[in-house]
C-alpha positions in Angstrom: 0.0 0.0 0.0 2.8 2.5 0.7 4.0 2.2 -3.0 0.5 3.2 -4.2 0.4 6.0 -1.6 3.8 7.3 -2.9 2.3 7.6 -6.4 -0.7 9.5 -5.1 1.6 12.0 -3.5 3.2 12.7 -6.9 -0.2 13.3 -8.6 -3.8 13.4 -7.3 -4.8 10.3 -9.3 -1.3 8.8 -9.5 -1.0 5.0 -9.2 1.6 2.3 -9.7 1.9 1.7 -13.5 -0.5 -0.8 -15.0 1.1 -2.3 -18.1 -2.1 -3.7 -19.8 -0.9 -4.2 -23.3 2.2 -5.6 -25.1 2.9 -2.2 -26.5 2.9 -0.6 -23.0 5.2 -3.4 -21.7 7.6 -2.9 -24.6 7.6 0.9 -24.3 8.3 0.9 -20.5 10.9 -1.9 -20.9 12.8 0.0 -23.6 12.7 3.2 -21.6 14.1 1.6 -18.5 16.8 -0.3 -20.5 17.9 2.9 -22.3 18.1 4.8 -19.0 20.3 2.2 -17.4 19.5 2.8 -13.7 19.6 -0.9 -12.5 16.7 -0.7 -10.1 13.7 -3.0 -9.5 10.3 -1.4 -9.7 6.9 -2.2 -8.3 4.0 -2.1 -10.8 0.3 -2.1 -10.0 -0.6 -5.8 -10.1 -1.7 -7.6 -7.0 -2.3 -11.3 -6.3 -5.8 -12.4 -5.6 -6.5 -15.8 -4.0 -4.0 -18.5 -3.8 -3.6 -19.6 -7.4 -1.4 -16.9 -8.8 -4.3 -14.8 -10.1 -3.4 -11.2 -10.6 -5.5 -8.1 -11.0 -4.6 -4.4 -11.7 -5.0 -2.6 -8.4 -7.0 0.4 -9.6 -9.4 -1.3 -12.0 -9.7 -4.8 -10.6 -9.2 -6.1 -14.2 -7.4 -9.4 -14.6 -3.8 -9.2 -15.7 -3.9 -11.1 -19.1 -0.8 -9.7 -21.0 2.4 -10.5 -19.0 6.1 -10.5 -19.3 7.2 -13.0 -16.7 10.9 -13.6 -15.9 12.3 -16.8 -17.6 12.9 -18.5 -14.2 9.6 -17.3 -12.7 8.3 -19.8 -10.1 5.0 -18.8 -8.5 4.7 -19.2 -4.7 1.3 -20.5 -3.9 -0.6 -19.0 -1.0 1.2 -15.7 -0.8 0.0 -12.2 -0.9 2.4 -10.9 -3.5 2.6 -8.0 -5.9 4.5 -7.8 -9.2 7.8 -6.0 -9.8 10.1 -5.5 -12.7 13.5 -7.2 -12.3 16.5 -5.2 -13.4 19.9 -6.2 -14.8 20.2 -9.4 -16.8 16.5 -10.0 -16.4 15.8 -6.9 -18.6 12.8 -5.8 -16.5 10.8 -9.0 -16.9 8.2 -9.6 -14.2 8.5 -11.5 -10.9 6.4 -11.4 -7.8 7.4 -10.6 -4.2 6.0 -9.9 -0.8 4.6 -6.5 -0.3 7.1 -6.0 2.5 10.0 -6.0 0.0 11.6 -2.6 -0.8 11.7 -1.6 -4.5 11.3 1.6 -6.3 7.8 2.7 -7.5 7.0 3.0 -11.2 4.1 5.4 -11.2 1.7 6.6 -13.9 -0.7 9.6 -13.9 -2.9 11.5 -16.3 -0.8 14.3 -17.8 -3.5 16.8 -16.7 -2.7 15.8 -13.1 0.9 16.9 -13.4 0.4 20.5 -14.2 
C-alpha cells in the first residue's frame, strides 16, 4: 500500500503503473533499459486468492498480458505483488511480498501533473 500512496503524492490520481498491453510493456521496458539505472520497480498488479491470479489494483481487471521472468516460479498461498526485475533480467516480471523494498514505477494522467 505504501507504494500506491507514494504515487498519489506525486499526482492526485497517481498510481503504480499498470502495463495492460504488449505495447505498454515494450515501451516501458525499452525506456528503462535505455536509461540504465539498474533498479527493481513495483507495478500495480496484486495477487488475488492462492492460485497466482493477478489483478490491476486500480481497476480490478485481470492481468492477461504478462512478461514473466524466464525463471519465474510462483509461490502459492502468498499475498504478492508484481515487480520489474532489473539487470540481466531486462525488466521482466516477478512477484514478491509487499514488504520487500523496491522503487515505485508510477503513472498519472498528464493533466494531473500541471
